[in-house]
N, C-alpha and C positions, 0 to 999 in steps of 0.2 A: 333508131336502132337500140335496141338491149344494152350493146357496148358502151355506146354514150353515156346511156344513164350512168353504167359500172364505172365510167373515166370520170363523170362528177362526182361521185360518192367520193372517189378513193381523192380528189384534188379539193374539194370541200374537207376532209381530213387534214389535208399536208398547207391547206392556207388558214386554216386556225391555228396553223404553229406560227404565221409570217408576224412579224413586227414592224413592217411599213406598207403602204399600202400599192407600194410597186413593188413590194415582193409577192402582195397577192396579186397579181395581176401579170406575174412572171409567172408563178404556180400555175394558174388557172390557164394561160397559152401554153402551157408543156401537151403535147401530143407525142408519140410514137417516133421514136429520132432516134436508131441505136448509138449511132455517132457520136451525135450529144450525148445520150445517157451517158456512154462509159468514161467522158472529160466529167459528167456531174457527179458520177461513183466515184472518179479519184478524186476528185475534191471535197467529197460529202468522207471518205475515208480520213484525208487530211485532215478535216475539223476535229471528226472523233477520236485521231492520234493528239492533237494539241489537247483533247477536253481532259487523257488522259495523260496529258503534263499538266494539268493545274490550268488549262484555258477557260473561262470563262462561257457558257452555250448561251449565254442572253444576250441579246442585240439591242444595240443603243437605240435611242426615240432621236431618229433622224428626221426633220424637217422635209415633208413633202414642197417638193419645187414645181411640182406640176403645176401648178395654180400659176405662178412665176411666168413657165410658156404660154400658158393661155392669154396672160394679161400681155405678155410683147408680141402675142398675133394677134391681137385686139389691138392695139393701141401704138405698137413700134418704137416702143420704150419704153421704162421702170421707173414707177415711185419709190421715196424711201423704203416705205415698207417693206416692198418686193427684194432691193436689195440689201435691208440686214436679213429676210431669208436667205438671198445666198451665201451673205457671209456665215452665217449660224451653221447651213449646211456644211459647208468648206472645212469650218471647223471640229464637224460632227463628223466627219468622213477620218478627219486628219486623228480624231482622238480613236476611233474602229482600226487606225489602220496601227495607231500602235500600239493596241494590244496584240495583233497578229504577228508570230513570229516565222510563219512559213513565207516564203516568197510563192509559192503557187497559190495563196491567196490573196496574198497580197498584191496581185496583179490587175486584182478585180478595183483597186485603190490607190493607185497612181492619182497625183496630180501634183502638176507640172509648178515651178515653182513662182511662175507669173501669175497663176490662180489664187497660187496663198498672197502675194505681193496687193492683188484688187480686195481680196476678204478684209487683210490689215488695213486697207486705203479708206474701204467701208468703214468699218467700225471705230477706226480714228474722225471720220467726218460725221458719221449718223450718229444718232441716240437709237439705246436699243428699240425704240416706238419708230424712227424713221425717218425724226426732222434732223435738222442742220446743226450741227454742236457748234453754238455759239460762240464758244470761249474757245476756237482753236483758227479763228477768222477775225486779225484785228480789223480787216473794212470793213464787217459785218457786226463785227462788236458796238466800232464809231458809230455805224448808221440805227443800231437799235440804243444808243444811247441817246442819240439825235430824235429818235421818236419819241422817245420815253419823256425827254424835255420837251419836246412840245406838246404833248398829250397833257402834261401836268400843264401846263397854259394854256391852254384851249380850254381847259375843264376849269382853271380859275377863272378866266374870261366869263364861260357861260356858268359862273354859280353868281357872277356881278348882275348879268343877266337876271338869269331865275330873280334874283330881290328886286331888281328894278320891276320884274313886270307880273308879279306872284300871284296876285287875281287873274291872269288873263290865260293861265297855263290850268292846260286838264293832270296834266302828271308833273308833277315839282324837280323832277330833274331831265335833262337828256335823252331821247330816247335814238334808236338807229331807224335810218329810214332812207331806203333808196341807196346804202352806205354811205351815207352821211349823219352825222352829229347833227340834229335836229329839238325843236323845242313844241308841245303838242299841245297848239292854243285851240279856246274854245273859238270855236268860231263866229259867234257876235263880236268877238274883240279881234286887234291887227297888230300885228307886230311887223315892221320892215324887213323884208328878207326875202329866199328865194325859198318857193312852195315847195315840194317833195312829194304831195300824197295827203289824202283824207282816210279821215274813219268809215268804216261801212256805211255810218248812220251819215254822214258828212258833217257831225257835228264837230270834230277836232279835224282842226288845220297842221299838218308840220308840216313847220316852216324853221328856215338855217338864218340866221341873223344876217345881216350885210353885216356887222362889225365883225364876224367869226372866220367867215370866207377865204377871207386870204390867209389865216391860221391854219385852216383847216384844208387848205388846199397845197400847202406846203406841208403839211402828215401825211396826206396822200402820195405826194411825191417820193418821200421818203421812203413810205411800207410798199408801194410798187419799185422803188429801189430797192427794199431788203428782199423782196420777193425774186426779184430779177436775179440780184447774189446766190441765194438756195439754190433758184431755178435752177443757174448753172454748176454749181458744185452736182447737183444731184445727175442733173443730161452729160456729165464730165464724165462719172462713175458710172454711171446707166450703159457709155457707148463702151466703155471696157470691159464690162459684165454683157453686154451683146457681141462684142465681139468674140467672147469666149463662149458663144451660148449651147454651138454643139460640143462643144466639150465639158462641158455643167451636163449635158443632155447625156453622154454617155457613160459619166460618174454616175448619174440618176440611176442608167437604167442597170450598173456594174453592181449598186447597190442591192437593187431589188435581184443581181442572180446572185448576189452572197448570202441576202438573208434568204432568198427561198433554198439554198444550203444549208445553212443552218438550221432552217424550220424541216427538211427532212433530214438532219443529221441528231435533232431531240426528238422525231418522231420516232426514227431507229430506236431509241433506247427505252422511249417511251413503249414500243410494241416489239421490241425483243426481236426489231428485221437485223435482217441480211446484205449484203451486198452480193446479188447474183451475179453466177458467171452464166458466159454466152457461149454456146456450143453447137450440137446439133439434137442433142438428144431433153426430151423433157421430163425433168426428175425435181420434186418437191420431197422433202425430209419437215414434217412437223410443220406445215404449212396451217394459217389460219387466217379466215378471212376476218379483214380491217374493220368492217364495221359492225360485224356479231362480238369479234373481240371488246373493239370498245364498250358497246351494249353489256357483255357479260363479265368487263372488268375484266378480262384473261381467261376465267373459265370456260374457255373450248375444248372441244376435243380437235386433236392437230389432225390433219392430212399427212400420209406417207401415197405418192405416185410414182411409178417410174413405165414411162409406157416402152415396153418394148416392141411392139407391134402401136402401125398406126390408130388403130381401131382399141376404143374399149367402152364395153356396154358395161352400165350401173344399175344394178337392181338391188329390189329391196325395198320395206314397208314405207305407207305414208309418212310424212315428216320424221324418216331415219335420217336424214340428213343429204338426201343424194342433190338436190338444190345448192345447198351451202359447198358439197361437195366440188361443182361445176363451178360455183361463182367463187370459191378460192382457189380454180385454176385459172380463171378468168381474170382476177384481183392479181396472181403469180406472174402471168406474161405481161399484161395492162402497165404493172408498177416498175417491171424491169425494162420495159420497152421507153418507157419516160423519166425514165432515168431517178424510182425512188425506191427506196431499201424495199425489199418484204416482209411481213412476218414470219418469220422458216427462219430454220436450223441449217437450212442450205439448199438450193436451189441453181438448176442449173435451166436456161429455156433457150429453143434454138433461134439461133441471131437472126434479125432481122423477122423474127416471130411477130404475127398480127391476129388478134382475137375475132371470132365472128357469131355471135349469139340466135340461137332461135328457141323460141319457148317459154322466154322468161318475162315478155310483155304482160301487162294487162290489160285490161278490157279497153279501158280510155286508147291503150297503143294501138289498136285493133285499127285498120285500115277504113276508115267510112265509109260504109255499104257494104263491104265484101261480109265474108263466113269466116271464120275462125281457119279452115282447112282452107281459103284461098287465098286471103291472108297471108297462112304461115307458105304456101306454095310462092305469091308473087317476092316475097322477105327473100324465100331460099334460092331463088331463083338469081338475085341481088348476090347474096354470099356466091352461088355458084362461079360468079362471072367474075368476081376479085378474090377470091383463094389463093394461094401460092402457095409454091412448096413451102415449105416448117410453119405454115402459118395452125392455130389451132381453132377448131369448130367446137361451140360445143348447144348441144341440143338437150335442150328438157325437156321432156314428153312430149315430143312432137307428133301431130297426126292424130292425136288422141279425140279429136269433136267425127274422125270418120270409122268406117271397119275396119276391125284391131289385124286382122291378115292381110288386108291392102297396104294397111299402115306400116305392118310390119316389114313388108317383100323391099318396100318401096326407101323403109330406111336401111334397113340392110343393104339395096343397090346404093344408096350415097355413100355409106359407110368404105363399101368397096370401089364407089367411083373416086373417091378422097382417097383411100390409101393408095390404091394406086397412083397416085401424084404427086405420093411425099406430104402430102397433107393430114396433120394429127384429127383425131375426131372425135367425141368422150359425148354417148347418148346415155342419158336416164332413159329408162321402162319400165311402166308392169304387164306391156303384150308378151304373152306365155312363146307364141310364134316367134316375135323378134330373139327372145332366150333362147331357144332351142336351135334358129338358124347361128345365133353368135355363136355356141356351143361347139358348135361343132364346126364352123368355122378354121381355115387355116391363116384369115388375119385381122380377127376379131380376138380381144382377149375380155374375159370379162369379170366382175365383181360384184358382192355386195354389197351395204352398209349393217353393218353390225354394233349398235351401243355407239352410234356414229363413226364407225370406225370405218375404214375400204378395208373389206376382206378379201384380195384378190382369187382368182379363180375356184369361185363359188356364185351360184345362182340362188340369189333369193325370194323367199315368195314378198305379196305387196301386203297381204297383212290388212286388205283397207275394210272385212268387216271387224278385226279386233281391236282397229283403231276407232271407228265408230264407237264403240263400248262408250268410250270414255267421253264421248258428247251428245248419245241421242238415248232416248228412255229405253231399256231392256227387250221391253218386248216389240220393240220396232227392230229389233238388230237380229233376235229369235227368230222373227217370221224371218226373215231375209236370210238366216242359214237354213231354217228348211225348205224356204226356196230353193236353197243352191241346189241341195241334197236331190231336186226332183230333176233341175233344169239338165235335158238330154244336150249339154251342149260340148263339143267336142274337146278344149279341157278337163271337165268334170270327167267322161267317159277313160280321157289320156289318165287321170291319176285313178279312177279303180282299177285300171289294165296293170298298170305301176302296182298297185297296190298287192294284187293279186300274184303278182311274177315275184313281188318281195319274198311273200308266205311258199311258194314254190321253191324259190331259192332256201328258204332256211331246210324246210322238208329235206331236200337233194343233199342239202352242207349236213344236214343229218345221216343220212344215208352212207353219204363218205367216211364219215366217224366214225360209222360204224363198221363197216368197208374195212377200215386201215385198224381196227383193234383186231379184226379179223385177221389181218393178213400178220400183225405182229406176236399171236398165239402161235401163229403155222410157225411161222422165224424161230421161236424162242419153245418149241416141242420138238423136239429130238424121238420120243418114239413113238411115230410115226402114226401113229391113229386118227388123226385129223387129215381128213379131204382135201389134198391140197388142188386137187384140177377142181372141185366147187368154189373155194377162194379166190381162183385166176378168172372163174365164171362173173361171181358176182365183181370183180376188179371191170372187167369187160363191161357189164350192165348199168355200171356208172360212171365210168369212165367218157367225158366230154366227145363230141362229133366234134370233130375239126373242118372234115370237107362241108365247102359251105358251095350249093347248086344256085344257082341264076332261075329266076321264075320262083322261086321257095322264098314264104315269110318267115321272117328269124325277128328276136325281141332286143332289142338294141338298149343294153346294159344301161347305159351311161345317158340316157334318156328317160327311159319306161315307156315305150313307146313300140309298137312291130312294124314289121315295112318289108316290100316285098326286094329280093337282092336283083339289080338290072344287070350290075359286071361287076365280075368276080377278076381284080388284078393284084396276086401275088398276096401280098399282109393289109392291100386297101382294097375295101368293101363297097359300090353306089347303090345306095339303099332308098327306094321312092318313101316317100309319107306323105299321105295322101300328096299334096303337088309339086311336093318336095322330092329333091332330088341330096340327098344326105352321101358325104365322102366320112368313113368312117372307117375303124379300125376293126381286124377280120375277130381277133380275140375282145371286140364289143359286143358279137351279136350272142345270138344261141338261141 
């Protein structure tokens, strides 16, 4: 769905501000949730308040302990390296806690004293690389001293043996084979001892002389004692950490949440964003589409929108900003619902509102094997089923692949369906029929985009041929303009009739002005030479006839078309124009 893509665009932006992998994961897990969003907005406001008091918004580099959890799940214990990672993690969390003065933010970083003691114990017993510190354990120090003495004795003994059998050796010094220190003996010679293997060509035999076996056995025993002692220390530390692993996991998640809050606060500063209000209306003051804002480096035309009615029709030329306006609304509602500050001066969003989008898909999004129109209808069916009161539905030039008149009445009917249920619906269109229907509707507001700004109450032209001049050879566009003059379409006829009526109105206006000049002259002439009766007759000739009769045709001034009156009800008149019955004011007819 299109709204899913918009949501990912938002989250990609915010994730770029995160300093930890868990923070990124928390950001990408954000979904519309107004209860959680309120909590997050309070946290973001606190961060920004602390920032104004001098707190840095940089987030420290905190060790990623996710691999600690994976290692423990796989092996059931932790090695020295993972234990040191845990200790460093606790220290970094404590350092961050020292920087934060707000109790509201500090709640994310509550580290109990027993976990602090474990961290200190790990650092006291292990080196930064995860090895056991030899100088902290006298027994271990004695064992290591003993091992070193045995090694020295063993090497001295081997030195004598090498001198004795120098000509029989492939290598003139001992080598490790099978975990034992051995001599590489040429296969044609023999040295009494234990054979531990052969070379690939069998030309070398690896032999442990009998005279070194007792001392080497003693060395292996001492090394095993050292390993066992070190293993016991690591197992003891690991057991303590494992008992607190759920607590460490919670702290790790909280660090991610706090990182995501800091990320959103930094985003708010960079994008001049605001914390939205949750109410019942949809209001955007100087809103900006964040992706475009980043690409244009802040040089974008802001959107001002206040939904007085539930349905809004946006008109205007191609590439004039209609889609950007709709995307700005989509970003606004989605960001507000996910606890992300909105790039705008001020914003109000209906609490609980969700976004539904149609017409923003690319060709690759169209359902396989379906026409564009059929695919749109299937998506629309899902939206109709899911949309509820307070939601925002955005249609970008929908049904463009079918008959314009049928598409217009279907879009109009959808707008009425959603409006009747308290669902906001914003549409962009080039269809003249839909513009006409919306203009005379009591639940629709119309607007146009001029210079990328939304102008309410005005219906704009598409200007497709004018836009095409910037991309195509002049002869193509000129030929199209000539064809347009000859096309006997309904819209062209409406335009021509509208222009004729404007000319007639101009003539009638001039007659009225001339009559007014005569009246003023009579009123100012006291000689009695002017014919007052003639003046009255002139006034009657130009005075508009306000009696409107059913069955007669009248010109609708606001639309520039003619229609037949079906019913007169006081100052409201129902007029049939083609297959549509419109409700207009009597004063709009002439």
